[in-house]
Backbone bond lengths (Angstrom), bond angles and torsions (degrees), N, CA, C in turn:
res aa  C-N    CA-C-N  psi(-1)  N-CA   C-N-CA  omega(-1)  CA-C   N-CA-C  phi
1 G - - - 1.427 - - 1.515 111.02 -
2 S 1.306 115.85 -167.49 1.465 121.03 -177.15 1.511 112.53 -102.43
3 D 1.345 118.99 0.49 1.459 121.40 179.75 1.535 109.85 -92.92
4 C 1.328 116.54 90.35 1.471 121.69 -177.22 1.531 111.50 -56.98
5 G 1.344 116.67 -36.38 1.455 121.71 -177.30 1.516 113.79 -65.26
6 R 1.313 118.06 -14.25 1.454 120.52 177.92 1.530 110.77 -65.16
7 C 1.335 116.93 -34.51 1.465 122.35 -177.71 1.526 112.85 -112.72
8 H 1.347 117.07 -35.21 1.458 122.39 -174.51 1.516 111.43 -103.35
9 G 1.337 116.18 140.32 1.464 120.59 178.15 1.519 111.31 -94.03
10 L 1.324 116.57 171.11 1.457 122.46 179.64 1.531 111.30 -77.01
11 E 1.348 116.90 -26.40 1.451 120.49 -178.07 1.515 113.34 -67.97
12 A 1.343 117.54 -33.63 1.457 122.66 178.48 1.520 109.23 -162.97
13 F 1.333 115.98 143.84 1.461 119.71 178.01 1.523 111.24 -70.43
14 A 1.358 114.87 -40.90 1.463 120.32 -179.89 1.520 108.50 -124.90
15 P 1.283 117.38 139.55 1.450 127.88 -0.45 1.521 111.67 -74.31
16 A 1.298 115.86 159.64 1.461 121.93 179.55 1.541 107.56 -81.03
17 G 1.303 115.22 80.87 1.465 122.32 -173.53 1.498 116.39 -60.57
18 R 1.308 118.41 -20.93 1.470 121.33 -178.57 1.528 112.13 -97.78
19 F 1.333 116.71 -2.13 1.462 121.45 -177.81 1.531 109.83 -70.29
20 D 1.321 115.93 131.53 1.465 122.77 176.76 1.532 105.92 -121.40
21 H 1.320 116.30 112.20 1.469 120.58 -174.97 1.519 111.62 -57.37
22 N 1.321 118.74 -38.59 1.466 121.76 -178.31 1.529 111.58 -73.74
23 R 1.304 118.11 -24.86 1.467 121.08 -178.78 1.525 112.04 -96.81
24 D 1.338 117.19 -39.16 1.461 121.31 -167.69 1.531 115.36 -102.59
25 A 1.319 117.63 -14.50 1.475 120.01 -176.41 1.532 110.58 -103.27
26 A 1.308 115.07 157.84 1.476 119.98 176.89 1.515 111.47 -71.67
27 F 1.347 116.76 -19.25 1.455 122.11 -178.28 1.510 108.91 -121.02
28 S 1.316 117.62 110.42 1.465 120.49 -179.68 1.530 110.50 -81.62
29 L 1.305 115.38 155.60 1.470 121.42 -178.42 1.520 109.50 -102.99
30 K 1.327 114.19 80.76 1.459 120.74 179.68 1.517 110.07 -113.17
31 G 1.313 117.50 155.61 1.459 121.40 178.12 1.504 111.24 62.93
32 A 1.324 116.71 -137.58 1.457 122.29 -176.94 1.530 112.56 -64.67
33 H 1.326 117.72 -22.91 1.464 120.47 -179.15 1.524 112.62 -65.08
34 Q 1.324 118.34 -23.96 1.462 119.92 179.91 1.522 112.52 -69.42
35 N 1.345 116.88 -15.28 1.469 121.51 179.97 1.523 113.75 -98.49
36 V 1.319 117.47 1.17 1.470 121.30 -179.62 1.535 108.36 -79.35
37 V 1.338 116.29 134.05 1.451 121.56 178.47 1.545 109.04 -63.11
38 C 1.310 117.80 135.27 1.467 122.64 -175.97 1.525 112.50 -51.15
39 G 1.331 116.91 -40.62 1.460 121.85 -177.19 1.517 114.84 -63.74
40 K 1.324 118.05 -15.61 1.473 121.04 176.89 1.523 110.18 -65.52
41 C 1.303 117.05 -37.50 1.468 121.35 -178.75 1.523 111.48 -102.82
42 H 1.322 116.25 -24.85 1.472 122.17 -176.49 1.531 109.57 -120.32
43 P 1.355 116.77 78.55 1.469 120.20 -176.85 1.524 112.34 -72.73
44 T 1.307 115.46 157.69 1.463 121.69 173.26 1.516 107.28 -88.88
45 Q 1.344 114.94 131.50 1.453 121.07 -177.88 1.516 110.44 -117.55
46 P 1.335 117.40 141.01 1.472 119.08 176.49 1.520 110.90 -70.26
47 V 1.305 115.52 148.74 1.468 121.76 176.65 1.522 106.04 -121.45
48 P 1.326 118.35 121.73 1.461 120.75 -178.49 1.531 111.60 -54.01
49 G 1.326 116.04 120.29 1.461 120.63 177.61 1.518 114.32 72.40
50 G 1.307 117.27 11.52 1.470 118.78 -177.71 1.509 112.84 -141.18
51 K 1.296 114.27 -174.17 1.456 122.38 179.67 1.528 109.83 -77.17
52 P 1.349 119.62 136.34 1.461 120.35 177.54 1.535 111.00 -56.41
53 R 1.334 115.52 150.89 1.461 119.32 -179.61 1.511 110.32 -126.58
54 V 1.318 115.71 153.83 1.452 121.84 177.25 1.526 108.07 -88.82
55 L 1.332 115.92 133.60 1.464 121.18 179.87 1.531 108.38 -85.45
56 Y 1.325 116.49 109.09 1.455 120.38 177.44 1.521 111.45 -96.79
57 R 1.345 116.65 -34.66 1.449 121.98 177.65 1.505 109.21 -143.76
58 P 1.288 120.54 146.47 1.452 127.86 -7.60 1.526 110.75 -79.49
59 V 1.306 116.29 148.85 1.458 123.32 175.87 1.530 107.40 -126.66
60 D 1.304 116.22 131.38 1.465 121.14 -179.70 1.526 109.24 -72.85
61 A 1.313 118.03 116.30 1.466 122.77 -177.49 1.524 113.19 -96.38
62 R 1.339 117.13 7.43 1.466 119.21 178.27 1.515 109.90 -73.96
63 C 1.311 118.05 141.66 1.466 122.96 179.80 1.530 111.19 -54.12
64 E 1.350 116.22 -41.15 1.454 121.99 -177.01 1.517 113.42 -64.28
65 S 1.328 118.01 -17.58 1.468 119.67 -179.71 1.522 111.06 -69.77
66 C 1.331 118.17 -20.64 1.471 121.95 178.52 1.521 113.25 -123.17
67 H 1.323 116.52 -30.55 1.464 121.57 -175.07 1.531 111.02 -105.95
68 A 1.329 115.74 137.87 1.464 120.19 174.94 1.530 108.75 -66.70
69 K 1.300 116.47 151.01 1.468 121.10 178.99 1.537 109.94 -55.89
70 G 1.317 115.59 129.29 1.465 120.83 179.19 1.520 114.67 87.91
71 S 1.353 118.16 -4.19 1.439 119.37 -178.00 1.525 113.94 -93.71
72 V 1.329 116.97 -8.23 1.453 121.01 -178.24 1.519 109.89 -84.82
73 K 1.330 114.83 128.41 1.481 118.55 179.08 1.510 109.18 -84.05
74 P 1.341 118.12 142.84 1.469 121.15 -179.02 1.524 111.25 -68.41
């Protein structure tokens, strides 16, 4: 959304201390997904001439982006 204060505090922009993945993201971390290391979905990317950054958006939330076809349990 457009309300930065919902996730970010006034003391610092990062980390987004008020962010709740289950409330604020399109993909909630329920079941086995809560045990996945953050970097699996949010990789660090190099920035030319700058400090590497973590990719928070956009992230592909389709099952197939991580799971092979037929490997997802219902």
